[in-house]
N, C-alpha and C positions, 0 to 999 in steps of 0.2 A: 503493501500500500504505499503510496508516494505523500511524502510529509505536507502537511501546510505549506510549509515554505518554498519546497520543493513546484508545487503545484501553482504559485501565488507566481514565481519567478518564469516559469514557464508561461503562464499569461501574459505577461512584463513584456517577455520577447516575441509575444504574439502580437500584441497591440503595439510594438516598436515606440518609435521617438514622439510624441505628437505633444461708547462712551458712559460712565455710571455716575449717576448722581447721589451726595453725599444727604443722606438721613438722619434722624435719630432714634435707637431703636431703646425696646426696655431692656431695661439690665432686667439678667436672666429669666428670661420668659419659660414658662412653663411648656412641654413636648408631648403630647399626644399621638402615635401612630399603631393604625390601627390596620390590621395586615392581613387579611384574607387567605383562604388557601385554595386553590385554582377554581376562583369566582371568572368569569365571563367577562371582557370588556362590555359588552352590551347587557348585562343583568341590570343596572340601575338608568332610572334619567339621571339628569341628562344625555345619557350615552347611548342611550336607545330604547325604540316603543317599547314597553315593556305590557304585559298581560296582566300584571300581579303589583298594583302602586308600593313601594318603598316611603314611606312621606318622611321618615325620619333621615335618610339618605334625601331624600329631595331636597330639605330644609337645610342640610348640611350644604349640598352646591348654592343653594341661593344665599346662604352666608361668608362661600366663599368663590373659589373659581374651579372651575372641572377645567383638569389639564388633560387634553385627547390625544397626547404626542409623549405617555410618560413608560419609559422600556425598561425592563428588568435585563441584565447580561445574561440569562441562561433560564431556560422556562423548565423548571426542572427545582422540586423544595429545597433541597440543604443550599444548591449554586445560590439560590434568588438569596434566600436567607443572612448564609454568609457573609455577601457582597452586599448586602441593605447595611449590616450592624457590621463590615469593617472598610467601608468604602473600596473595598479594592475588587478588581474582575475574577473569576474564576480562575484562571490561568496563573495569576499571582500566589491565591491562594489553596492552589488545588484542589479546593473543594467543588467537588465535580457529582450531578446527578443528585440523587435523595438516598443517603444514609442511612443502613439500618442499624436495628438495636445494639449497643457496645463498642458503635463508630467514634475514632478521636474527634473525628470534625473539625471544626476550623483549629487551628493551631495555636497556641498561646500567645507566638511572636504575632499574632496581628491583635490589635485593641479591638475590643468590641466598642460598639458605641454606650454601654452601659458604662464601659470602663473608664471613657473620657469623662462623661460627667457625670458618672461617683465621683473621679476625681476632681472634679472642679467642685463639688462639694455639691450638689443635686442628689435628692433621693429619689431613687429609680427603683422602680418595677418592670416582672416581664409576667405574664399573665395566660397562657395558651402554649400552642405548637412550638416548642425551641427550633429543636432537626439543627442544627449546627455543633452538636457535640452532644455522644453519651458518655463520657468518660468523668469519672471525681472532679476532675481537673477544666472540664470543658462543657459541663454544663451549667446552665443558664445562672444558678444561682453561684459557679464562680468564676463568671465572667463579666463582674462589673454591679450587676440589679441585689440591691437589697433586700427584694421583697420577689419569691417566686411563686408560682402553680401552675402546672399545665402536664404532657405530656412533652417524652424528651425526643420524639420519633414522629413519623403520620398514622393517624388512626385504623388504617388498615395492616398496619404489620401488627398482627394480634389471630391467634388461635381462628379466629371465624373468618378469615380471608377466604372470598368464594374462589378463586385460583388453587389458593396454594396450602389450606388449611396447618398441613404435616409441618410444613417449613418452618410457617410464622411462628406455631404453636411453641417451636424451642423457647421463645420469650415469651413471658409474660408481659402485656402492654401495661405499664405503670404508672400513676399518678402522683407525683412529687408535690412537694409545698415544703419553702422551705429548707431544702436542701435534703428532707427524708421522704419515704416513699408511706403515701399515707393511702393508697389501693393499690393493694398487690399486684392485681389483676382484676384490669375495668373491665367491666360486660357490658352488653347492650343499654342496662337503664342508667350507667356512668353516662356513657355517650350520650344519651338523653339530655341529663346534667352540664356536658359540660360547653355551652356558648352561656349558661346562663350563670354555670361557676364563675368563667373567665368575667363577665360583667358586671357579678358582685366583689369580688375581689379589685375589680379597674375605681368600681363607685366608692368603694371602703379605701382604698390606697387616698384618694382623692379628699375624703373628706378628712382623712386625718392628716395631710402634706397644704392643707391652707395655707399656711404661713410659711413655706418652702417653696423652694423652684422643685420640679421635679418633672423626671423623664418618665410614661405610662406608654410601656411598647407592650400591645395586646395583640398578640400573633394567633387568630381565630383557628383550632381545628376544622371548622366548617367553609366553606361546602363541599369539600374533600370528602372522597368515601372512603367509610359508607358514612351516608347520610343520615342522621339525628337531628332530634329536634326534642322539645322539654312536650309536655300532656299540652299545655298550653296553646302551642301552634299544630300542634299535628291535625291536619285537616285544613285548617285556617284558611287556607291561601284558595283551596277549592282547585287546584291547579297541580295537585301531584306534590311527593316529598320534596322534593329539591326548592319549592318555590313557598313550602312550607319554613323551610331553614333559611330560606333568605329572607322571609318575615320576621324571626328569630333573631337574624344579625341586622336588620335592620331596627329592631329594638335595643337591639344592644347600644348600637350608633346612640340611637335618642338617650338611652339611659346616661354614656360617656358623655354628650351634650347639655344631656340639664343639669348632671351633677354639677358642671363648671359654669354652667349660666348663675345656679343658685348660690354656688357658692362664693359669689362673684371674682371666677379666676378667668372668664371667657374672654377679655381684654387684652389677655397677657399670657395666652394662649395660644399655639399652633397646635391643629388639628389637623392628622395627617392620614384618610383614608383610601387604600389600596392592596393591591394583591398581589402574591409571589409570582405570578403568570396566567397563562390564560387556559382555557376547561379542558378536562379532560375528557375527549368529547367518545370516547370508544363506550363509556358508560351512558349513552343515550340520555332518556330521561333523567339520569341522574347527573348532569349535566349541564352547565351554561353556555350562554353563546356568545357567541364572536362570530364581526362580518367579515373578519381581514382570514388570510389563505392558514390552512392549518390549525393548527392548537397546541396545547400543553407539548411539550417534549420535541420543538420545532425551533429554527429560528427564523420561521417566519413571525412576521405581526401578530398571528392569530395564538402563537406562543406568548412571544418575549412585550408585546404591549400588553400596559392592564390600565385599566380605568382608575382617576386619581382626580380626587378630590381635596383639596386644602383652603383652611378658612385660620386667616390672624385677623380679627376686627382692626379697620386702620389701618395694617400691612398690605396684608391682600386684598386682591379689588372682590365687592360681592355681586353674586350671577352674574359672573362673566364664565365664558367658555373661552378656553384659549390652546391656541395651535403650537404654541413652543414649545420644543422638545429639549427634555432631559432626563435622567436617570436616578434609578435606585442608589447609585452609587453615590451620587452628589447631593444626597440627603442629609449624610453627618459631616461634611466639610459645611454645607450651606447652614446648618442648625449650629455647629461651632461658631458660623460665623453671626449668627441672630442672640447666641448667649455668652458671645465674647469670651471664648473658650478654647485653649491652644489645638490646634490637631494633632492627632495618632503621632509618636516620636518615628514609627513605622512609614515606611513609604507607603505612598493611596493614590488610586488608580480617580476617584472622586473629583470634582472642583466646586464652588461655590459659583454656586448659579440664581443667588437672591437677586440678580435686577431679572430674569428671566420670570422666576415666582410673582413677582410684586411687581408688576408688569412696565417695566422701566422703558421707557419710549428707547427705541434701538440699542436696548441691550442684548451683547451676543452672547453665543456658550460661545465657553473657553474651548471647548476640545475640539481636536481634530476629527477625531472619530469616537465611536463607542463601540466596543466588541462583542461579537453574540457567536455560543461556544454553545453545544450537546453534549454534555455526560462531557468527556475528555477531546472530544474534537473544536477544535477552532473554527468556524462555519464563516464567518462574515466581520462587514463591520457597515456602520452608516456614518456618514456624515455627521459632525456635530451640531449643525443646525437642523438633521433630518431631512434633507432633500434628497440625497443619494444611498441607495445599499444596495451593496454588492455583495453575494453570494458567492463563496468559492465550493468547488466541486463537492459534493458531497451525498450521501444517502440521508433520506429521511422518513418516518414513517406519516402515511397518509390513510383517512379513517378509508376503512373499505365496507364495514358495517355493524352499526351502534348496537350496544346491548340492550337490557333493558331492568328494572326491577332492581337494581344491584349490582347486575351481573353483565363484562365488560364484553364488549364485541370483539371485531376482529380489525387488526393494520393489514395495509398493504405496503409493500416498500418501494418507493421511488425516488430516483436520483434527480440534481440538477445540475448543471454543469456551471460554470462563470456565467456571473449574472448580472446585471445592473440594474437596479429600477428608477423610477423617478418616484417618488412616493408621496411628491404634490399632485401629480398628474395621476399617478396608478398608486393608490393605497393598497390596495389591496393585489400587488403584485401577479398581475397579469402577463406581462410585455416585457420583456429582456430588451434592455436600448442599450445592447454594451456596442452595439456596431455603428448608430447614431454619436454616443458621447465618448469615445475614446478616450478623451481627455481625461474625464472624468474617472474612468474604469480605471487608468493609467494610477492616477493620483491615490484615489483608493488601494488599489493595488499597494503601492508603497507603501502605505499606511499598515496595510495586512499586513507585508513581509517584515516589517520593522515590530509589528508584537508580535510576530509568529517568532522571531526570532531571538525577543526576550521573553518571551513564555513557554514554548513550545517547540524550544529547538535540541531539548535533553534528549 
């Protein structure tokens, strides 16, 4: 198999030659990040026309800005979550794919968001699915979070897995709280309570930290399969279990937003709602939706483009839809800028993109490119402004037949050659325009070659 670098150099040979305003930011703003699991880009308004209203998410969007061009660097759980926590591309951290039980995960040489904010005097909490390591040194409670609860990996890695229960049954799915196992083997009833438990912990944390700056990270287990919701929401949507689950997530967003308002913290808190990647479409009626090409587990926009809403009263415009491009690796350095705290001592890949988020006229993305990968395969780059996206030659999975009722369908394997897409004219990646814009392809191939040499040359 050709290395990414050799493929890039070959493509290059074929192609041949061819201001930021000052503002006063509040001291130590609070940070709330709600990170969903496998939510589809168009599961909520104002991203898509949905059949089930989610009024709390709609309210959050009305109070902030909906960003239509927000990207994660890899559309798989551990890689995406570790990139958010570390501001590093997976090629740097070597956290690829979805790690199983007992995995080392994100190495301790890479600071997490929890560590960065804790060292700056913030109270920190992580309530939900961690999936950045399942060893004593790499679990959430050891990575800078003062308070924690939840699962250390995906909720389908258990004895009731429909595809391989014998394999996953070797490891009980444990529920952790503040470094201790409080449920030795999570069952269906426990799964029904996950969204509620995470939310109750989040609201309680807000209650107890009204007088101190805090970082609250709520990485929900849902709507990753197996889908579960509490009895209060079962059947409530009238549209099936997936939408019942989304209604409970909407309730959770509302509870957290309401708690900030009632405690007088709204104006000094930035709230971010997004997802780790696109929908797991092989699960059919148990999966979300995206209008973009392919889905989770691919480097097409159906996998790596996530809906994102940000709210920060007086700092982020209200009721706006933005097409400015940035990525999850940029959140840590941007939040450090807002809080006036130092960046990690280790090298990172993210940049401060506050000008783009806050709507500064003429703000330019500082990145020359964003890199996309799938597992350990480096598969493409996109220009920092989001206009041009280059796929390197790679195989990818595409849906053959969808499953139903919690059982997966089947994938087929397809292949894409070196391809260039104009993401403004063609956001669905349908037409390869490499022959029309060889200079753009050459530029991106050069950036891809440098990235491959730096991170994938071993």
